[in-house]
PDB file of N, CA, C and O in Angstrom:
ATOM      1  N   UNK A   1      10.695  30.419 -84.254  1.00  0.00           N
ATOM      2  CA  UNK A   1      10.998  29.660 -83.253  1.00  0.00           C
ATOM      3  C   UNK A   1      10.423  28.224 -83.695  1.00  0.00           C
ATOM      4  O   UNK A   1      11.069  27.181 -83.602  1.00  0.00           O
ATOM      5  N   UNK A   2       9.536  28.294 -84.030  1.00  0.00           N
ATOM      6  CA  UNK A   2       8.720  26.767 -84.737  1.00  0.00           C
ATOM      7  C   UNK A   2       9.568  26.718 -85.915  1.00  0.00           C
ATOM      8  O   UNK A   2      10.370  25.791 -85.810  1.00  0.00           O
ATOM      9  N   UNK A   3       9.668  27.252 -86.801  1.00  0.00           N
ATOM     10  CA  UNK A   3      10.569  26.867 -88.001  1.00  0.00           C
ATOM     11  C   UNK A   3      11.783  25.878 -87.707  1.00  0.00           C
ATOM     12  O   UNK A   3      11.916  24.766 -88.217  1.00  0.00           O
ATOM     13  N   UNK A   4      12.837  26.615 -86.593  1.00  0.00           N
ATOM     14  CA  UNK A   4      13.932  26.208 -86.445  1.00  0.00           C
ATOM     15  C   UNK A   4      13.876  25.023 -85.945  1.00  0.00           C
ATOM     16  O   UNK A   4      14.554  24.062 -86.308  1.00  0.00           O
ATOM     17  N   UNK A   5      12.877  25.051 -84.894  1.00  0.00           N
ATOM     18  CA  UNK A   5      12.995  23.353 -83.969  1.00  0.00           C
ATOM     19  C   UNK A   5      12.263  22.088 -85.194  1.00  0.00           C
ATOM     20  O   UNK A   5      12.404  20.866 -85.219  1.00  0.00           O
ATOM     21  N   UNK A   6      11.587  22.879 -85.975  1.00  0.00           N
ATOM     22  CA  UNK A   6      11.171  21.710 -87.313  1.00  0.00           C
ATOM     23  C   UNK A   6      12.133  21.502 -87.860  1.00  0.00           C
ATOM     24  O   UNK A   6      12.426  20.316 -88.013  1.00  0.00           O
ATOM     25  N   UNK A   7      12.877  22.350 -88.295  1.00  0.00           N
ATOM     26  CA  UNK A   7      14.376  22.096 -88.904  1.00  0.00           C
ATOM     27  C   UNK A   7      15.165  20.869 -88.407  1.00  0.00           C
ATOM     28  O   UNK A   7      15.597  19.781 -88.787  1.00  0.00           O
ATOM     29  N   UNK A   8      15.103  21.664 -87.360  1.00  0.00           N
ATOM     30  CA  UNK A   8      16.225  19.995 -86.519  1.00  0.00           C
ATOM     31  C   UNK A   8      15.740  19.066 -86.196  1.00  0.00           C
ATOM     32  O   UNK A   8      16.476  18.113 -85.939  1.00  0.00           O
ATOM     33  N   UNK A   9      14.146  18.901 -86.050  1.00  0.00           N
ATOM     34  CA  UNK A   9      13.696  17.574 -85.843  1.00  0.00           C
ATOM     35  C   UNK A   9      14.078  17.118 -87.453  1.00  0.00           C
ATOM     36  O   UNK A   9      14.763  16.115 -87.650  1.00  0.00           O
ATOM     37  N   UNK A  10      13.695  17.742 -88.294  1.00  0.00           N
ATOM     38  CA  UNK A  10      13.905  17.181 -89.920  1.00  0.00           C
ATOM     39  C   UNK A  10      15.261  16.421 -90.352  1.00  0.00           C
ATOM     40  O   UNK A  10      15.413  15.292 -90.818  1.00  0.00           O
ATOM     41  N   UNK A  11      16.226  17.465 -90.026  1.00  0.00           N
ATOM     42  CA  UNK A  11      17.528  16.753 -89.626  1.00  0.00           C
ATOM     43  C   UNK A  11      18.064  16.109 -88.777  1.00  0.00           C
ATOM     44  O   UNK A  11      19.245  15.931 -89.073  1.00  0.00           O
ATOM     45  N   UNK A  12      17.743  15.589 -87.702  1.00  0.00           N
ATOM     46  CA  UNK A  12      17.752  14.833 -86.944  1.00  0.00           C
ATOM     47  C   UNK A  12      17.250  13.768 -87.392  1.00  0.00           C
ATOM     48  O   UNK A  12      18.051  12.850 -87.564  1.00  0.00           O
ATOM     49  N   UNK A  13      15.805  13.512 -87.728  1.00  0.00           N
ATOM     50  CA  UNK A  13      15.468  12.454 -88.668  1.00  0.00           C
ATOM     51  C   UNK A  13      16.160  11.945 -89.345  1.00  0.00           C
ATOM     52  O   UNK A  13      16.641  10.866 -88.998  1.00  0.00           O
ATOM     53  N   UNK A  14      16.519  12.578 -90.706  1.00  0.00           N
ATOM     54  CA  UNK A  14      17.475  12.190 -91.494  1.00  0.00           C
ATOM     55  C   UNK A  14      18.746  11.535 -91.088  1.00  0.00           C
ATOM     56  O   UNK A  14      19.305  10.865 -91.956  1.00  0.00           O
ATOM     57  N   UNK A  15      19.218  11.604 -90.080  1.00  0.00           N
ATOM     58  CA  UNK A  15      20.162  11.016 -89.360  1.00  0.00           C
ATOM     59  C   UNK A  15      19.839   9.903 -88.636  1.00  0.00           C
ATOM     60  O   UNK A  15      20.510   8.872 -88.701  1.00  0.00           O
ATOM     61  N   UNK A  16      18.904  10.020 -87.976  1.00  0.00           N
ATOM     62  CA  UNK A  16      18.221   8.894 -87.282  1.00  0.00           C
ATOM     63  C   UNK A  16      18.311   7.302 -88.403  1.00  0.00           C
ATOM     64  O   UNK A  16      18.877   6.232 -88.182  1.00  0.00           O
ATOM     65  N   UNK A  17      17.438   7.794 -89.684  1.00  0.00           N
ATOM     66  CA  UNK A  17      17.054   6.671 -90.375  1.00  0.00           C
ATOM     67  C   UNK A  17      18.133   6.773 -91.854  1.00  0.00           C
ATOM     68  O   UNK A  17      17.785   6.232 -92.904  1.00  0.00           O
ATOM     69  N   UNK A  18      19.291   7.447 -91.745  1.00  0.00           N
ATOM     70  CA  UNK A  18      20.849   7.179 -92.368  1.00  0.00           C
ATOM     71  C   UNK A  18      21.393   6.141 -91.665  1.00  0.00           C
ATOM     72  O   UNK A  18      22.257   5.426 -92.173  1.00  0.00           O
ATOM     73  N   UNK A  19      20.973   5.972 -90.519  1.00  0.00           N
ATOM     74  CA  UNK A  19      22.416   5.096 -89.669  1.00  0.00           C
ATOM     75  C   UNK A  19      23.133   3.482 -89.836  1.00  0.00           C
ATOM     76  O   UNK A  19      24.154   3.091 -89.269  1.00  0.00           O
ATOM     77  N   UNK A  20      22.274   2.720 -90.775  1.00  0.00           N
ATOM     78  CA  UNK A  20      22.957   1.894 -91.635  1.00  0.00           C
ATOM     79  C   UNK A  20      23.579   2.296 -93.014  1.00  0.00           C
ATOM     80  O   UNK A  20      23.973   1.530 -93.894  1.00  0.00           O
ATOM     81  N   UNK A  21      23.580   3.550 -93.012  1.00  0.00           N
ATOM     82  CA  UNK A  21      24.638   4.138 -94.105  1.00  0.00           C
ATOM     83  C   UNK A  21      26.037   4.454 -93.652  1.00  0.00           C
ATOM     84  O   UNK A  21      27.193   4.380 -94.069  1.00  0.00           O
ATOM     85  N   UNK A  22      25.314   4.870 -92.520  1.00  0.00           N
ATOM     86  CA  UNK A  22      27.008   5.245 -91.566  1.00  0.00           C
ATOM     87  C   UNK A  22      27.604   4.440 -90.790  1.00  0.00           C
ATOM     88  O   UNK A  22      28.314   5.054 -89.993  1.00  0.00           O
ATOM     89  N   UNK A  23      27.643   2.953 -90.622  1.00  0.00           N
ATOM     90  CA  UNK A  23      28.057   2.141 -90.616  1.00  0.00           C
ATOM     91  C   UNK A  23      29.634   1.815 -91.008  1.00  0.00           C
ATOM     92  O   UNK A  23      30.056   2.064 -92.137  1.00  0.00           O
ATOM     93  N   UNK A  24      30.388   1.292 -90.075  1.00  0.00           N
ATOM     94  CA  UNK A  24      32.011   1.477 -90.334  1.00  0.00           C
ATOM     95  C   UNK A  24      32.164   0.648 -91.477  1.00  0.00           C
ATOM     96  O   UNK A  24      32.806   1.130 -92.410  1.00  0.00           O
ATOM     97  N   UNK A  25      31.579  -0.821 -91.632  1.00  0.00           N
ATOM     98  CA  UNK A  25      32.012  -1.605 -93.101  1.00  0.00           C
ATOM     99  C   UNK A  25      31.138  -1.549 -93.948  1.00  0.00           C
ATOM    100  O   UNK A  25      29.955  -1.797 -93.716  1.00  0.00           O
ATOM    101  N   UNK A  26      31.868  -1.023 -95.693  1.00  0.00           N
ATOM    102  CA  UNK A  26      31.401  -0.866 -96.357  1.00  0.00           C
ATOM    103  C   UNK A  26      30.947  -2.377 -97.195  1.00  0.00           C
ATOM    104  O   UNK A  26      31.601  -3.333 -96.778  1.00  0.00           O
ATOM    105  N   UNK A  27      30.035  -2.690 -98.191  1.00  0.00           N
ATOM    106  CA  UNK A  27      29.966  -3.555 -98.748  1.00  0.00           C
ATOM    107  C   UNK A  27      31.024  -4.739 -99.445  1.00  0.00           C
ATOM    108  O   UNK A  27      31.122  -5.951 -99.632  1.00  0.00           O
ATOM    109  N   UNK A  28      31.856  -3.202 -99.720  1.00  0.00           N
ATOM    110  CA  UNK A  28      33.114  -3.743-101.013  1.00  0.00           C
ATOM    111  C   UNK A  28      34.020  -4.178 -99.509  1.00  0.00           C
ATOM    112  O   UNK A  28      34.302  -5.372 -99.401  1.00  0.00           O
ATOM    113  N   UNK A  29      34.407  -3.350 -98.523  1.00  0.00           N
ATOM    114  CA  UNK A  29      35.161  -4.069 -97.352  1.00  0.00           C
ATOM    115  C   UNK A  29      34.585  -4.956 -97.107  1.00  0.00           C
ATOM    116  O   UNK A  29      35.307  -5.782 -97.665  1.00  0.00           O
ATOM    117  N   UNK A  30      33.832  -5.496 -96.705  1.00  0.00           N
ATOM    118  CA  UNK A  30      32.877  -6.712 -96.295  1.00  0.00           C
ATOM    119  C   UNK A  30      34.035  -7.833 -96.984  1.00  0.00           C
ATOM    120  O   UNK A  30      34.939  -8.554 -96.562  1.00  0.00           O
ATOM    121  N   UNK A  31      33.323  -7.455 -98.473  1.00  0.00           N
ATOM    122  CA  UNK A  31      33.364  -8.475 -99.383  1.00  0.00           C
ATOM    123  C   UNK A  31      35.102  -9.105 -99.682  1.00  0.00           C
ATOM    124  O   UNK A  31      35.480 -10.169-100.171  1.00  0.00           O
ATOM    125  N   UNK A  32      35.975  -7.759 -99.072  1.00  0.00           N
ATOM    126  CA  UNK A  32      37.368  -8.242 -99.000  1.00  0.00           C
ATOM    127  C   UNK A  32      38.092  -8.975 -97.644  1.00  0.00           C
ATOM    128  O   UNK A  32      39.095  -9.687 -97.588  1.00  0.00           O
ATOM    129  N   UNK A  33      37.284  -8.565 -96.707  1.00  0.00           N
ATOM    130  CA  UNK A  33      37.234  -9.058 -95.406  1.00  0.00           C
ATOM    131  C   UNK A  33      37.008 -11.100 -95.708  1.00  0.00           C
ATOM    132  O   UNK A  33      37.802 -11.959 -95.324  1.00  0.00           O
ATOM    133  N   UNK A  34      35.774 -11.322 -96.435  1.00  0.00           N
ATOM    134  CA  UNK A  34      35.308 -12.473 -96.242  1.00  0.00           C
ATOM    135  C   UNK A  34      36.423 -13.219 -97.400  1.00  0.00           C
ATOM    136  O   UNK A  34      36.943 -14.305 -97.144  1.00  0.00           O
ATOM    137  N   UNK A  35      36.671 -12.540 -98.568  1.00  0.00           N
ATOM    138  CA  UNK A  35      37.931 -13.216 -99.297  1.00  0.00           C
ATOM    139  C   UNK A  35      39.037 -13.728 -98.423  1.00  0.00           C
ATOM    140  O   UNK A  35      39.528 -14.855 -98.360  1.00  0.00           O
ATOM    141  N   UNK A  36      39.262 -12.823 -97.881  1.00  0.00           N
ATOM    142  CA  UNK A  36      40.512 -12.656 -97.011  1.00  0.00           C
ATOM    143  C   UNK A  36      40.547 -13.981 -96.032  1.00  0.00           C
ATOM    144  O   UNK A  36      41.453 -14.809 -96.126  1.00  0.00           O
ATOM    145  N   UNK A  37      39.375 -14.111 -94.999  1.00  0.00           N
ATOM    146  CA  UNK A  37      39.520 -15.021 -94.042  1.00  0.00           C
ATOM    147  C   UNK A  37      39.153 -16.560 -94.620  1.00  0.00           C
ATOM    148  O   UNK A  37      39.399 -17.604 -94.016  1.00  0.00           O
ATOM    149  N   UNK A  38      38.481 -16.442 -95.984  1.00  0.00           N
ATOM    150  CA  UNK A  38      38.708 -17.809 -96.629  1.00  0.00           C
ATOM    151  C   UNK A  38      39.561 -18.150 -97.003  1.00  0.00           C
ATOM    152  O   UNK A  38      39.662 -19.351 -96.750  1.00  0.00           O
ATOM    153  N   UNK A  39      40.631 -17.659 -97.708  1.00  0.00           N
ATOM    154  CA  UNK A  39      41.675 -17.772 -98.133  1.00  0.00           C
ATOM    155  C   UNK A  39      42.654 -18.185 -96.913  1.00  0.00           C
ATOM    156  O   UNK A  39      43.249 -19.212 -97.239  1.00  0.00           O
ATOM    157  N   UNK A  40      43.082 -17.683 -95.439  1.00  0.00           N
ATOM    158  CA  UNK A  40      42.961 -18.032 -94.406  1.00  0.00           C
ATOM    159  C   UNK A  40      42.710 -19.247 -93.954  1.00  0.00           C
ATOM    160  O   UNK A  40      43.621 -19.943 -93.506  1.00  0.00           O
ATOM    161  N   UNK A  41      41.244 -19.733 -94.019  1.00  0.00           N
ATOM    162  CA  UNK A  41      40.990 -21.171 -93.180  1.00  0.00           C
ATOM    163  C   UNK A  41      40.768 -22.082 -94.175  1.00  0.00           C
ATOM    164  O   UNK A  41      40.804 -23.241 -93.760  1.00  0.00           O
ATOM    165  N   UNK A  42      40.525 -21.948 -95.490  1.00  0.00           N
ATOM    166  CA  UNK A  42      40.075 -22.973 -96.284  1.00  0.00           C
ATOM    167  C   UNK A  42      41.281 -23.189 -97.150  1.00  0.00           C
ATOM    168  O   UNK A  42      41.370 -24.386 -97.424  1.00  0.00           O
ATOM    169  N   UNK A  43      42.365 -22.380 -97.749  1.00  0.00           N
ATOM    170  CA  UNK A  43      43.464 -22.839 -98.377  1.00  0.00           C
ATOM    171  C   UNK A  43      42.916 -23.090 -99.718  1.00  0.00           C
ATOM    172  O   UNK A  43      43.452 -24.131-100.098  1.00  0.00           O
ATOM    173  N   UNK A  44      42.025 -22.605-100.728  1.00  0.00           N
ATOM    174  CA  UNK A  44      41.184 -22.818-102.064  1.00  0.00           C
ATOM    175  C   UNK A  44      42.156 -22.408-102.888  1.00  0.00           C
ATOM    176  O   UNK A  44      42.996 -21.547-102.627  1.00  0.00           O
ATOM    177  N   UNK A  45      42.002 -23.285-104.321  1.00  0.00           N
ATOM    178  CA  UNK A  45      42.658 -22.816-105.548  1.00  0.00           C
ATOM    179  C   UNK A  45      42.016 -21.877-105.971  1.00  0.00           C
ATOM    180  O   UNK A  45      42.701 -20.933-106.364  1.00  0.00           O
ATOM    181  N   UNK A  46      40.666 -21.745-106.062  1.00  0.00           N
ATOM    182  CA  UNK A  46      39.998 -20.742-106.348  1.00  0.00           C
ATOM    183  C   UNK A  46      38.688 -20.162-105.608  1.00  0.00           C
ATOM    184  O   UNK A  46      38.073 -20.953-104.892  1.00  0.00           O
ATOM    185  N   UNK A  47      38.214 -18.832-105.727  1.00  0.00           N
ATOM    186  CA  UNK A  47      37.229 -18.515-104.841  1.00  0.00           C
ATOM    187  C   UNK A  47      36.637 -17.499-105.828  1.00  0.00           C
ATOM    188  O   UNK A  47      37.424 -16.827-106.494  1.00  0.00           O
ATOM    189  N   UNK A  48      35.284 -17.328-105.982  1.00  0.00           N
ATOM    190  CA  UNK A  48      34.326 -16.668-106.344  1.00  0.00           C
ATOM    191  C   UNK A  48      33.210 -16.109-105.287  1.00  0.00           C
ATOM    192  O   UNK A  48      32.760 -16.966-104.527  1.00  0.00           O
ATOM    193  N   UNK A  49      32.764 -14.929-105.160  1.00  0.00           N
ATOM    194  CA  UNK A  49      31.792 -14.523-104.371  1.00  0.00           C
ATOM    195  C   UNK A  49      30.651 -14.204-105.021  1.00  0.00           C
ATOM    196  O   UNK A  49      30.567 -13.147-105.646  1.00  0.00           O
ATOM    197  N   UNK A  50      29.753 -14.986-104.955  1.00  0.00           N
ATOM    198  CA  UNK A  50      28.482 -15.271-105.601  1.00  0.00           C
ATOM    199  C   UNK A  50      27.676 -13.614-105.261  1.00  0.00           C
ATOM    200  O   UNK A  50      27.364 -13.251-104.127  1.00  0.00           O
ATOM    201  N   UNK A  51      27.541 -13.103-106.046  1.00  0.00           N
ATOM    202  CA  UNK A  51      26.761 -11.605-106.358  1.00  0.00           C
ATOM    203  C   UNK A  51      25.401 -11.373-106.263  1.00  0.00           C
ATOM    204  O   UNK A  51      24.855 -10.339-105.880  1.00  0.00           O
ATOM    205  N   UNK A  52      24.775 -12.637-106.722  1.00  0.00           N
ATOM    206  CA  UNK A  52      23.220 -12.538-106.749  1.00  0.00           C
ATOM    207  C   UNK A  52      22.895 -13.344-105.274  1.00  0.00           C
ATOM    208  O   UNK A  52      21.770 -13.301-104.776  1.00  0.00           O
ATOM    209  N   UNK A  53      23.792 -13.929-104.776  1.00  0.00           N
ATOM    210  CA  UNK A  53      23.380 -14.368-103.047  1.00  0.00           C
ATOM    211  C   UNK A  53      23.671 -13.187-102.042  1.00  0.00           C
ATOM    212  O   UNK A  53      22.999 -13.174-101.011  1.00  0.00           O
ATOM    213  N   UNK A  54      24.416 -12.397-102.201  1.00  0.00           N
ATOM    214  CA  UNK A  54      25.010 -11.350-101.561  1.00  0.00           C
ATOM    215  C   UNK A  54      23.817 -10.615-100.792  1.00  0.00           C
ATOM    216  O   UNK A  54      23.051  -9.981-101.517  1.00  0.00           O
ATOM    217  N   UNK A  55      23.591 -10.617 -99.589  1.00  0.00           N
ATOM    218  CA  UNK A  55      22.701  -9.634 -98.931  1.00  0.00           C
ATOM    219  C   UNK A  55      23.126  -8.771 -97.816  1.00  0.00           C
ATOM    220  O   UNK A  55      24.037  -9.017 -97.026  1.00  0.00           O
ATOM    221  N   UNK A  56      22.368  -7.733 -97.840  1.00  0.00           N
ATOM    222  CA  UNK A  56      22.507  -6.664 -96.348  1.00  0.00           C
ATOM    223  C   UNK A  56      21.444  -6.347 -95.783  1.00  0.00           C
ATOM    224  O   UNK A  56      20.426  -5.802 -96.209  1.00  0.00           O
ATOM    225  N   UNK A  57      21.809  -6.814 -94.543  1.00  0.00           N
ATOM    226  CA  UNK A  57      20.979  -6.209 -93.471  1.00  0.00           C
ATOM    227  C   UNK A  57      21.168  -5.018 -92.817  1.00  0.00           C
ATOM    228  O   UNK A  57      22.052  -4.298 -93.280  1.00  0.00           O
ATOM    229  N   UNK A  58      20.461  -4.561 -91.698  1.00  0.00           N
ATOM    230  CA  UNK A  58      21.189  -3.314 -90.849  1.00  0.00           C
ATOM    231  C   UNK A  58      21.881  -3.902 -90.216  1.00  0.00           C
ATOM    232  O   UNK A  58      21.715  -3.359 -89.123  1.00  0.00           O
ATOM    233  N   UNK A  59      22.929  -5.034 -90.002  1.00  0.00           N
ATOM    234  CA  UNK A  59      23.600  -5.459 -88.491  1.00  0.00           C
ATOM    235  C   UNK A  59      24.670  -6.310 -89.348  1.00  0.00           C
ATOM    236  O   UNK A  59      25.733  -6.583 -88.790  1.00  0.00           O
ATOM    237  N   UNK A  60      24.510  -6.628 -90.314  1.00  0.00           N
ATOM    238  CA  UNK A  60      25.383  -7.608 -91.102  1.00  0.00           C
ATOM    239  C   UNK A  60      25.485  -7.681 -92.822  1.00  0.00           C
ATOM    240  O   UNK A  60      24.509  -7.452 -93.537  1.00  0.00           O
ATOM    241  N   UNK A  61      26.585  -7.971 -93.248  1.00  0.00           N
ATOM    242  CA  UNK A  61      26.368  -8.486 -94.662  1.00  0.00           C
ATOM    243  C   UNK A  61      26.460  -9.858 -94.777  1.00  0.00           C
ATOM    244  O   UNK A  61      27.092 -10.449 -93.902  1.00  0.00           O
ATOM    245  N   UNK A  62      25.910 -10.546 -95.763  1.00  0.00           N
ATOM    246  CA  UNK A  62      26.002 -11.773 -95.754  1.00  0.00           C
ATOM    247  C   UNK A  62      26.485 -12.175 -97.486  1.00  0.00           C
ATOM    248  O   UNK A  62      25.891 -11.784 -98.491  1.00  0.00           O
ATOM    249  N   UNK A  63      27.807 -13.118 -97.441  1.00  0.00           N
ATOM    250  CA  UNK A  63      28.054 -13.461 -98.929  1.00  0.00           C
ATOM    251  C   UNK A  63      28.539 -15.176 -98.845  1.00  0.00           C
ATOM    252  O   UNK A  63      29.180 -15.829 -98.021  1.00  0.00           O
ATOM    253  N   UNK A  64      27.859 -15.499-100.170  1.00  0.00           N
ATOM    254  CA  UNK A  64      28.161 -17.103-100.485  1.00  0.00           C
ATOM    255  C   UNK A  64      29.295 -16.857-101.509  1.00  0.00           C
ATOM    256  O   UNK A  64      29.301 -16.249-102.579  1.00  0.00           O
ATOM    257  N   UNK A  65      30.429 -17.654-100.703  1.00  0.00           N
ATOM    258  CA  UNK A  65      31.441 -17.561-101.440  1.00  0.00           C
ATOM    259  C   UNK A  65      31.826 -18.929-101.986  1.00  0.00           C
ATOM    260  O   UNK A  65      32.026 -19.814-101.154  1.00  0.00           O
ATOM    261  N   UNK A  66      31.964 -19.237-103.383  1.00  0.00           N
ATOM    262  CA  UNK A  66      32.216 -20.667-103.893  1.00  0.00           C
ATOM    263  C   UNK A  66      33.530 -20.992-103.992  1.00  0.00           C
ATOM    264  O   UNK A  66      34.081 -20.171-104.725  1.00  0.00           O
ATOM    265  N   UNK A  67      34.376 -21.915-103.541  1.00  0.00           N
ATOM    266  CA  UNK A  67      35.334 -22.523-103.381  1.00  0.00           C
ATOM    267  C   UNK A  67      35.740 -23.272-104.082  1.00  0.00           C
ATOM    268  O   UNK A  67      34.861 -24.034-104.484  1.00  0.00           O
ATOM    269  N   UNK A  68      37.130 -23.550-104.639  1.00  0.00           N
ATOM    270  CA  UNK A  68      37.228 -25.078-105.589  1.00  0.00           C
ATOM    271  C   UNK A  68      38.629 -25.264-104.805  1.00  0.00           C
ATOM    272  O   UNK A  68      39.651 -24.583-104.887  1.00  0.00           O
ATOM    273  N   UNK A  69      38.366 -26.341-104.064  1.00  0.00           N
ATOM    274  CA  UNK A  69      39.672 -26.766-102.934  1.00  0.00           C
ATOM    275  C   UNK A  69      40.894 -27.539-103.954  1.00  0.00           C
ATOM    276  O   UNK A  69      40.798 -27.811-105.150  1.00  0.00           O
ATOM    277  N   UNK A  70      41.912 -27.746-103.134  1.00  0.00           N
ATOM    278  CA  UNK A  70      43.212 -28.595-103.875  1.00  0.00           C
ATOM    279  C   UNK A  70      42.876 -29.768-104.563  1.00  0.00           C
ATOM    280  O   UNK A  70      43.451 -30.271-105.529  1.00  0.00           O
ATOM    281  N   UNK A  71      41.737 -30.202-103.870  1.00  0.00           N
ATOM    282  CA  UNK A  71      41.179 -31.485-104.615  1.00  0.00           C
ATOM    283  C   UNK A  71      40.442 -31.479-105.762  1.00  0.00           C
ATOM    284  O   UNK A  71      40.277 -32.605-106.232  1.00  0.00           O
ATOM    285  N   UNK A  72      39.879 -30.459-106.449  1.00  0.00           N
ATOM    286  CA  UNK A  72      39.328 -29.959-107.231  1.00  0.00           C
ATOM    287  C   UNK A  72      37.882 -30.155-106.815  1.00  0.00           C
ATOM    288  O   UNK A  72      37.021 -30.361-107.670  1.00  0.00           O
ATOM    289  N   UNK A  73      37.550 -30.088-105.324  1.00  0.00           N
ATOM    290  CA  UNK A  73      35.896 -30.445-104.856  1.00  0.00           C
ATOM    291  C   UNK A  73      35.512 -28.930-104.683  1.00  0.00           C
ATOM    292  O   UNK A  73      36.315 -28.022-104.469  1.00  0.00           O
ATOM    293  N   UNK A  74      34.003 -28.798-104.824  1.00  0.00           N
ATOM    294  CA  UNK A  74      33.717 -27.499-105.055  1.00  0.00           C
ATOM    295  C   UNK A  74      32.630 -27.367-103.759  1.00  0.00           C
ATOM    296  O   UNK A  74      31.685 -28.134-103.575  1.00  0.00           O
ATOM    297  N   UNK A  75      33.027 -26.095-102.822  1.00  0.00           N
ATOM    298  CA  UNK A  75      32.016 -26.223-101.746  1.00  0.00           C
ATOM    299  C   UNK A  75      31.516 -24.641-101.747  1.00  0.00           C
ATOM    300  O   UNK A  75      32.115 -23.854-102.479  1.00  0.00           O
ATOM    301  N   UNK A  76      30.551 -24.237-101.026  1.00  0.00           N
ATOM    302  CA  UNK A  76      30.144 -22.827-100.966  1.00  0.00           C
ATOM    303  C   UNK A  76      30.014 -22.693 -99.239  1.00  0.00           C
ATOM    304  O   UNK A  76      29.605 -23.510 -98.413  1.00  0.00           O
ATOM    305  N   UNK A  77      30.472 -21.492 -99.103  1.00  0.00           N
ATOM    306  CA  UNK A  77      31.228 -20.995 -97.576  1.00  0.00           C
ATOM    307  C   UNK A  77      29.903 -20.097 -97.200  1.00  0.00           C
ATOM    308  O   UNK A  77      29.921 -19.495 -98.273  1.00  0.00           O
ATOM    309  N   UNK A  78      29.174 -19.733 -96.766  1.00  0.00           N
ATOM    310  CA  UNK A  78      28.637 -18.964 -96.006  1.00  0.00           C
ATOM    311  C   UNK A  78      29.387 -17.856 -95.153  1.00  0.00           C
ATOM    312  O   UNK A  78      29.861 -18.242 -94.085  1.00  0.00           O
ATOM    313  N   UNK A  79      29.593 -16.170 -95.594  1.00  0.00           N
ATOM    314  CA  UNK A  79      30.149 -15.502 -94.777  1.00  0.00           C
ATOM    315  C   UNK A  79      29.517 -14.287 -94.389  1.00  0.00           C
ATOM    316  O   UNK A  79      29.283 -13.321 -95.116  1.00  0.00           O
ATOM    317  N   UNK A  80      29.188 -14.458 -92.837  1.00  0.00           N
ATOM    318  CA  UNK A  80      28.750 -13.351 -92.500  1.00  0.00           C
ATOM    319  C   UNK A  80      29.471 -12.378 -91.831  1.00  0.00           C
ATOM    320  O   UNK A  80      30.047 -12.854 -90.853  1.00  0.00           O
ATOM    321  N   UNK A  81      29.713 -10.828 -92.042  1.00  0.00           N
ATOM    322  CA  UNK A  81      30.631  -9.857 -91.930  1.00  0.00           C
ATOM    323  C   UNK A  81      29.705  -8.414 -90.753  1.00  0.00           C
ATOM    324  O   UNK A  81      29.148  -7.442 -91.264  1.00  0.00           O
ATOM    325  N   UNK A  82      29.743  -8.557 -89.819  1.00  0.00           N
ATOM    326  CA  UNK A  82      28.686  -7.603 -89.025  1.00  0.00           C
ATOM    327  C   UNK A  82      29.480  -6.171 -89.099  1.00  0.00           C
ATOM    328  O   UNK A  82      30.678  -6.095 -88.828  1.00  0.00           O
ATOM    329  N   UNK A  83      28.733  -5.108 -89.472  1.00  0.00           N
ATOM    330  CA  UNK A  83      28.658  -3.707 -89.896  1.00  0.00           C
ATOM    331  C   UNK A  83      29.533  -3.188 -88.909  1.00  0.00           C
ATOM    332  O   UNK A  83      30.640  -2.721 -89.181  1.00  0.00           O
ATOM    333  N   UNK A  84      29.064  -3.260 -87.788  1.00  0.00           N
ATOM    334  CA  UNK A  84      30.146  -2.403 -86.526  1.00  0.00           C
ATOM    335  C   UNK A  84      30.866  -2.813 -86.439  1.00  0.00           C
ATOM    336  O   UNK A  84      31.692  -2.029 -86.907  1.00  0.00           O
ATOM    337  N   UNK A  85      31.680  -4.191 -85.928  1.00  0.00           N
ATOM    338  CA  UNK A  85      32.674  -4.001 -85.497  1.00  0.00           C
ATOM    339  C   UNK A  85      33.491  -4.971 -86.700  1.00  0.00           C
ATOM    340  O   UNK A  85      34.707  -5.142 -86.789  1.00  0.00           O
ATOM    341  N   UNK A  86      32.786  -5.340 -87.273  1.00  0.00           N
ATOM    342  CA  UNK A  86      33.959  -6.384 -88.844  1.00  0.00           C
ATOM    343  C   UNK A  86      33.759  -7.673 -88.386  1.00  0.00           C
ATOM    344  O   UNK A  86      33.833  -8.481 -89.312  1.00  0.00           O
ATOM    345  N   UNK A  87      33.530  -8.182 -87.289  1.00  0.00           N
ATOM    346  CA  UNK A  87      33.466  -9.424 -86.954  1.00  0.00           C
ATOM    347  C   UNK A  87      33.052 -10.555 -88.254  1.00  0.00           C
ATOM    348  O   UNK A  87      31.918 -10.584 -88.732  1.00  0.00           O
ATOM    349  N   UNK A  88      34.106 -11.404 -88.691  1.00  0.00           N
ATOM    350  CA  UNK A  88      33.755 -12.666 -89.511  1.00  0.00           C
ATOM    351  C   UNK A  88      32.773 -14.054 -88.931  1.00  0.00           C
ATOM    352  O   UNK A  88      32.710 -14.220 -87.713  1.00  0.00           O
ATOM    353  N   UNK A  89      32.461 -14.459 -89.324  1.00  0.00           N
ATOM    354  CA  UNK A  89      32.068 -15.803 -89.156  1.00  0.00           C
ATOM    355  C   UNK A  89      31.366 -16.570 -90.326  1.00  0.00           C
ATOM    356  O   UNK A  89      30.391 -16.303 -91.029  1.00  0.00           O
ATOM    357  N   UNK A  90      32.247 -17.641 -90.267  1.00  0.00           N
ATOM    358  CA  UNK A  90      31.998 -18.723 -91.793  1.00  0.00           C
ATOM    359  C   UNK A  90      31.356 -19.888 -91.196  1.00  0.00           C
ATOM    360  O   UNK A  90      31.718 -20.406 -90.139  1.00  0.00           O
ATOM    361  N   UNK A  91      30.152 -20.364 -92.101  1.00  0.00           N
ATOM    362  CA  UNK A  91      29.677 -21.756 -92.173  1.00  0.00           C
ATOM    363  C   UNK A  91      29.646 -22.109 -93.680  1.00  0.00           C
ATOM    364  O   UNK A  91      29.560 -21.318 -94.619  1.00  0.00           O
ATOM    365  N   UNK A  92      29.734 -23.457 -93.720  1.00  0.00           N
ATOM    366  CA  UNK A  92      29.000 -24.233 -95.039  1.00  0.00           C
ATOM    367  C   UNK A  92      27.720 -23.936 -95.269  1.00  0.00           C
ATOM    368  O   UNK A  92      26.771 -24.028 -94.490  1.00  0.00           O
ATOM    369  N   UNK A  93      27.745 -23.495 -96.622  1.00  0.00           N
ATOM    370  CA  UNK A  93      26.487 -23.318 -97.414  1.00  0.00           C
ATOM    371  C   UNK A  93      25.804 -24.357 -97.713  1.00  0.00           C
ATOM    372  O   UNK A  93      26.447 -25.367 -97.999  1.00  0.00           O
ATOM    373  N   UNK A  94      24.196 -24.423 -97.736  1.00  0.00           N
ATOM    374  CA  UNK A  94      24.003 -25.194 -98.751  1.00  0.00           C
ATOM    375  C   UNK A  94      23.702 -25.225-100.119  1.00  0.00           C
ATOM    376  O   UNK A  94      23.615 -26.303-100.707  1.00  0.00           O
TER     377      UNK A  94
END
């Protein structure tokens, strides 16, 4: 009896600790969502996600997207994707 309940406890603990891995949005999926949203809102000539600036928290993925506008002006956009709802928030990055 004690062996079964301790096994159950360990299984429940591992699932609780793995919760961020079970989030609906993956890092690749979130990146694609960001690219699509930046293209839709800014209509850039080109864009590139800065892989070194990519961050992941328990609740969101955060990307810095470098864009070049139609007038050849460069800008950086911070894209935040909620892991659960896939909601996207864009803001100019510095």
